[in-house]
C-alpha positions as CSV (number, residue, x, y, z in Angstrom):
1,M,0.0,0.0,0.0
2,S,1.2,3.5,-0.7
3,E,1.4,6.3,1.9
4,T,-1.7,7.8,0.4
5,D,-3.6,4.5,0.9
6,W,-2.6,4.5,4.5
7,E,-3.6,8.1,4.9
8,N,-7.0,7.3,3.4
9,R,-7.3,4.3,5.7
10,V,-6.7,6.2,8.9
11,S,-9.0,9.0,7.8
12,N,-11.8,6.5,7.1
13,L,-11.2,4.8,10.4
14,L,-11.8,8.1,12.3
15,K,-14.7,9.1,10.1
16,A,-16.3,5.7,10.7
17,E,-16.0,6.0,14.4
18,L,-17.6,9.5,14.3
19,K,-20.4,8.2,12.2
20,R,-20.9,5.2,14.4
21,K,-21.3,7.4,17.4
22,G,-23.4,10.0,15.5
23,I,-20.9,12.8,16.2
24,T,-20.5,15.7,13.8
25,Y,-17.3,17.7,13.2
26,S,-18.8,20.5,15.2
27,Q,-19.5,18.2,18.1
28,L,-16.0,16.8,17.9
29,V,-14.7,20.3,18.3
30,E,-16.7,20.7,21.5
31,K,-15.7,17.3,22.8
32,L,-12.0,18.0,22.1
33,A,-12.3,21.3,24.0
34,E,-13.7,19.4,27.0
35,I,-10.4,17.5,27.2
36,G,-8.3,20.7,26.6
37,V,-7.7,20.4,22.9
38,E,-8.5,23.5,20.9
39,E,-9.4,22.8,17.2
40,K,-11.5,24.6,14.7
41,E,-14.1,22.7,12.7
42,A,-12.5,23.8,9.4
43,N,-9.1,22.4,10.6
44,I,-10.8,19.1,11.4
45,K,-12.5,18.9,8.0
46,N,-9.2,19.6,6.3
47,K,-7.3,17.0,8.4
48,L,-9.9,14.3,7.7
49,S,-10.2,15.1,4.0
50,R,-6.5,15.0,3.5
51,G,-5.9,12.1,5.8
52,K,-2.9,13.8,7.2
53,F,-2.9,14.2,11.0
54,S,-0.8,13.0,13.8
55,A,-1.3,9.9,15.9
56,V,-1.8,12.3,18.8
57,F,-4.8,13.9,17.1
58,L,-6.2,10.5,16.3
59,L,-6.0,9.4,19.9
60,Q,-7.3,12.7,21.3
61,S,-10.3,12.4,19.0
62,L,-11.0,8.8,19.8
63,S,-10.7,9.5,23.5
64,A,-12.9,12.6,23.2
65,I,-15.7,10.6,21.6
66,G,-15.5,7.8,24.1
67,C,-14.1,5.2,21.8
68,E,-12.6,2.5,24.0
69,S,-11.6,0.0,21.3
70,L,-10.9,-0.2,17.5
71,R,-10.9,-2.9,14.9
72,V,-8.3,-1.8,12.4
73,S,-8.6,-5.0,10.4
74,D,-11.9,-3.7,8.9
75,F,-10.1,-0.8,7.2
């Protein structure tokens, strides 16, 4: 797989978790703020559309939405 394929895979993983929990990007901004992470909705949209974001952002987002486990084999 190319790096772009991996970027798409991780972006789809986070998008799927947001959708599964019924959380919009706007709500993610609020949930991140609750754990002390300041993000703008536009920045989140850009990160997820490009698929380029840090592992720290991924873990912060998953934590903020209450995701306790992931199945990466599905992606």
